[in-house]
C-alpha positions in Angstrom: 13.5 6.3 6.2 10.8 5.5 3.4 7.8 4.8 4.7 5.2 2.6 3.5 1.9 3.9 3.3 -1.3 1.5 2.5 -5.0 3.5 2.9 -7.9 1.9 1.8 -11.8 1.6 2.2 -12.7 -0.5 4.4 -10.4 -2.7 6.4 -8.2 -3.7 3.1 -5.3 -1.6 4.5 -4.7 -2.1 7.9 -5.4 -5.5 6.7 -2.2 -5.6 4.2 -0.7 -4.0 6.3 -1.2 -7.5 9.4 0.4 -9.5 6.3 3.1 -7.4 5.7 4.6 -8.2 9.4 3.9 -11.3 8.9 5.7 -11.4 5.7 8.1 -8.7 6.7 8.6 -9.1 10.4 6.3 -7.4 13.1 7.1 -4.1 14.6 8.3 -2.6 11.0 7.8 1.1 11.8 8.3 2.0 7.5 4.7 0.8 7.5 1.2 2.5 8.3 -1.8 2.2 7.6 -5.3 3.6 7.9 -8.5 3.3 6.4 -12.2 5.2 5.8 -14.9 2.7 7.6 -18.0 2.2 6.5 -20.0 5.4 8.2 -16.8 7.5 8.8 -17.0 11.1 7.9 -13.6 12.4 6.2 -12.7 14.6 8.6 -12.3 11.3 10.6 -10.8 10.1 8.4 -8.7 13.1 7.3 -7.4 13.6 11.0 -6.2 9.4 11.3 -4.4 10.3 8.3 -2.2 13.1 10.1 -2.3 10.9 12.7 0.0 8.4 10.7 2.2 10.8 9.1 3.1 12.7 12.1 6.3 10.9 12.8 7.3 11.3 9.4 10.0 14.1 8.7 10.9 16.2 5.6 14.1 14.2 4.8 11.7 10.6 4.7 10.4 9.9 1.7 6.3 8.1 1.4 5.5 5.4 -0.7 1.4 6.1 -0.9 -0.6 2.6 -2.1 -4.5 2.9 -1.9 -7.1 0.2 -2.8 -8.5 2.2 -6.4 -6.7 4.3 -8.2 -9.0 7.9 -7.6 -10.9 6.9 -4.4 -11.7 8.8 -1.7 -9.7 6.9 1.1 -6.0 7.4 -1.5 -7.2 11.2 -2.5 -7.7 12.1 1.0 -4.6 10.7 1.8 -3.0 12.8 -1.1 -4.7 16.0 0.0 -3.5 15.8 4.1 0.4 14.7 2.9 0.3 17.8 0.3 -1.1 20.0 3.3 1.6 18.8 5.3 4.3 20.3 2.4 5.5 16.5 1.7 3.7 15.4 -1.6 7.2 16.4 -3.7 8.8 13.4 -1.8 5.8 11.1 -2.1 5.0 8.4 -4.3 1.6 8.3 -5.4 -0.1 3.9 -6.4 -3.8 3.5 -6.9 -5.0 -0.2 -7.3 -2.4 -2.0 -4.3 -2.4 -5.4 -4.2 -0.3 -8.0 -2.1 3.2 -9.2 -3.9 3.2 -4.8 -4.7 3.5 -3.9 -0.6 5.6 -6.6 0.2 7.9 -6.1 -2.4 8.1 -1.9 -1.3 8.5 -3.4 1.9 11.7 -5.5 1.0 13.3 -3.5 -1.9 12.2 0.1 -0.8 16.1 0.8 0.5 18.2 -1.0 -1.4 17.3 1.6 -5.3 16.2 4.9 -6.1 13.1 5.3 -5.7 12.5 6.1 -9.2 13.8 2.6 -10.3 11.5 1.3 -7.6 8.5 2.5 -8.6 9.3 1.6 -12.4 10.2 -2.4 -11.0 6.9 -2.6 -8.7 4.4 -1.4 -11.5 5.8 -4.0 -14.0 6.2 -6.7 -11.3 2.6 -6.2 -10.1 0.9 -6.2 -13.2 2.7 -9.3 -13.6 1.5 -11.1 -10.5 -2.1 -11.1 -11.6 -2.5 -14.4 -13.7 -5.8 -16.3 -13.4 -4.5 -19.4 -11.6 -5.9 -23.1 -13.1 -6.3 -26.4 -11.7 -6.1 -29.5 -13.8 -7.9 -32.5 -13.2 -5.9 -35.4 -14.7 -8.2 -37.5 -13.5 -9.3 -40.1 -16.5 -13.7 -41.3 -16.1 -12.2 -44.8 -15.5 -10.1 -44.0 -12.9 -13.4 -42.6 -10.5 
């Protein structure tokens, strides 16, 4: 199985996990998340990561998304994954957003992981856009 593992500062990862459940289906075992809460020590957070990945086997793959590339939630999760010997079957992406995570969940089982990551990064970049509202009212209409 390919797992999508979300990590973040604050409650971003659990919130994104909740949004993914709404969009991709409740009760999915292939989506896991944890976060580094304000005031939480790194040892506690690392233990939470260990609990999250405890069901993952050597035959499985992990797509690890973190809120910030190089941030402590992502680097700590990567270190825990490495200590469990799972790093060779893990792809790590920093700078997650909802379209990126949703596409990963929906497409992960339909394509090779390397091709999936290429598609995801390209798609995520394209999803970041400025939204402009055009006011077409004329002053005489007011």
